C-alpha positions in Angstrom: 50.7 38.4 69.4 53.4 40.6 70.8 53.8 39.0 74.2 57.2 39.4 75.7 58.4 36.8 78.2 60.9 38.0 80.8 63.0 35.6 82.7 62.9 36.0 86.5 66.1 36.6 88.4 66.9 34.8 91.5 65.8 31.4 90.4 68.7 29.5 91.7 68.4 27.4 94.9 70.9 29.6 96.7 68.7 32.7 96.0 65.5 31.0 96.9 66.6 30.0 100.4 67.7 33.5 101.3 70.5 32.1 103.4 73.3 34.3 101.9 71.2 37.4 102.5 70.4 36.4 106.1 74.1 35.7 106.8 75.3 39.0 105.4 72.7 40.8 107.5 73.8 38.9 110.6 77.5 39.8 109.8 76.7 43.5 109.9 74.6 43.1 113.1 77.3 41.2 114.9 80.1 43.5 113.8 78.2 46.5 115.4 77.5 44.4 118.4 81.1 43.4 119.1 82.3 46.9 118.3 79.9 48.4 120.8 80.7 45.7 123.3 84.5 46.6 123.2 84.0 50.4 123.4 80.7 51.4 125.1 81.6 55.2 125.0 80.5 55.2 121.3 77.0 54.1 122.1 74.7 57.1 121.7 72.0 57.1 124.4 69.5 59.7 125.5 67.9 59.7 128.9 64.5 60.6 127.7 62.4 62.5 129.0 65.0 64.1 131.3 67.1 65.0 128.2 65.1 66.3 125.2 66.4 65.5 121.7 68.5 68.3 120.2 68.4 67.0 116.6 64.7 67.7 115.9 64.2 69.7 112.8 62.2 72.9 112.5 59.7 71.0 110.3 58.8 68.6 113.1 55.1 68.7 114.1 54.5 68.9 117.8 51.4 69.7 119.8 49.1 72.4 118.3 49.0 76.0 119.5 46.8 79.0 118.7 48.6 82.2 118.0 47.7 85.7 119.1 47.9 89.1 117.5 50.1 91.9 118.7 47.2 93.3 120.8 46.8 90.0 122.6 43.6 88.8 120.9 43.4 85.5 119.2 44.0 85.3 115.5 41.4 82.7 114.8 38.4 84.0 113.0 36.4 80.7 113.2 36.3 80.2 109.5 36.3 76.4 110.0 38.9 75.8 107.3 41.1 73.8 109.7 38.2 71.6 110.8 37.2 71.0 107.2 40.8 70.1 106.1 41.4 67.7 109.0 41.2 64.1 107.8 40.8 62.8 111.3 37.9 65.2 112.1 39.4 66.0 115.5 38.9 69.8 115.5 35.7 71.1 117.0 34.8 74.8 116.7 31.8 76.8 117.8 31.8 80.4 116.7 30.5 83.5 118.4 30.1 87.1 117.3 33.1 89.4 118.0 32.3 92.7 119.7 35.7 94.4 119.6 35.5 95.3 115.9 38.6 93.4 114.8 36.8 90.6 113.0 33.3 89.3 112.4 33.6 86.3 114.6 35.9 84.3 116.8 35.8 80.8 118.3 33.7 80.4 121.4 34.9 76.8 121.7 38.0 75.5 119.9 38.9 71.9 120.9 41.4 69.5 119.4 41.3 65.8 120.4 44.9 64.7 120.4 43.9 61.0 120.6 42.2 61.3 117.2 44.7 63.6 115.6 47.2 62.1 113.1 49.5 65.2 113.2 49.4 65.6 109.5 49.6 69.4 109.5 46.6 69.8 107.2 45.0 72.3 109.7 48.1 74.5 109.7 48.2 74.6 105.9 44.5 75.3 105.6 44.4 78.2 108.0 44.3 81.5 106.1 45.3 83.6 109.2 48.2 81.6 110.5 46.2 81.1 113.7 47.0 77.4 114.3 50.5 76.1 114.3 52.3 72.9 115.3 55.7 74.4 116.4 55.0 74.4 120.2 58.1 72.3 120.9 55.9 69.9 122.9 56.9 66.5 121.4 55.5 64.1 124.0 52.1 64.6 125.5 51.3 62.3 128.4 48.1 62.1 130.5 46.2 59.8 132.7 42.6 60.5 131.5 41.0 60.9 128.1 39.8 64.4 129.0 43.4 65.6 129.4 44.0 64.9 125.7 41.3 67.4 124.7 43.1 70.7 124.1 40.7 73.6 124.8 41.1 77.1 123.4 42.6 78.3 126.6 45.3 75.6 126.6 46.0 76.1 122.9 46.5 79.8 123.5 48.8 79.2 126.4 51.3 77.1 124.4 54.2 79.1 123.1 55.8 78.8 119.7 59.4 77.5 119.5 60.2 80.6 117.3 59.0 82.8 120.1 61.1 80.9 122.7 64.3 81.4 120.6 63.9 85.2 120.6 
């Protein structure tokens, strides 16, 4: 009938009790433990949050920010692409008509709920105007109340990009 029977590996008693694997793992753990116990200067510690990590890549997704044009107006045209692409549905936008002639509309209300956000970056990829980004350099966001985790348009515009900070 064409059935092929394949013999399973690891059928011996020694393999089934996992004892050799556990002992080899403990050997590695204890070798590091005793090495660090003898010479504590090799232990790499970081006094977070007083010291910020320096090895964070440029691809790391921090807290969101809204970018501005050269004239100081916000780039967002309230196209709702970021809110549509967001799998967590944590972006809330209410549009209003724009009177300065730059674009048709702009966001009257733009809110991101950081407690619902999964920091996937889908909003950044979906934005056609490069209006929303996640390179603020804010890696830990601590607050006491739920309302503090709601980032309004004003707070998002006040965040500065890490690229702008380097210049």
